[in-house]
N, C-alpha and C positions, 0 to 999 in steps of 0.2 A: 664860411661854413664852419659850424662847430664840430667837435669830435663826435658828439652824440648824433648829429645829423649824418655824418659820414658812416657811423655804425648802422643807423637805420636804412641807409642806402645800400647796405650789403658788404661793407668793409669789415673784415674780421678784427677781433681784438688784437691778435698778433700783428697784423698789418699796421694797425693804428699805433700799437705800442712802439713799433720800430720808428715811426715818424714823430710821434708825440709823447715821448717818454715822460716828460714833466707834467703832462696833462692827464695821465691815466687815472689819478685819484679823482680829478674833476669828472672824468669820463664815467667812472664807476658810480659816482654820486649822481651824475646827470641821467644815467640809465634808470636809476631808481626813481628819480624825480619826474622824468618825462614818460615813463612806461605806464600806460593806462591799464587798469584792471576793470573787469565787468563788461557789460554790453550796452551799447546805445546810450540813452540818457542816464543810465545807471553807472557809466564808467567814470573812474576818477583815478588820480595818481596816488601812489602809496603815501606820499606826503600829505595829501588832502585827507585820505582815509585815516591816517594816524591822528591828524588834527581833530577829525570828527569823533574818533574813539576817545581821545583825551577829553573833549568837551562832554561827551556822554557820561564819563566817569565822575564829572563834577556834581 
């Protein structure tokens, strides 16, 4: 199980930091990467949203 999965299952950042100190940077990036924004079919990850915005600017 990944640190991100443990976070979404209800473990606090402080608890996870105590056990997975070296993985906290990965954890923070993972939260950003796997947290969906929007509703239903319109939801997407911030990473995908940033890619779409970058493509729009071209």
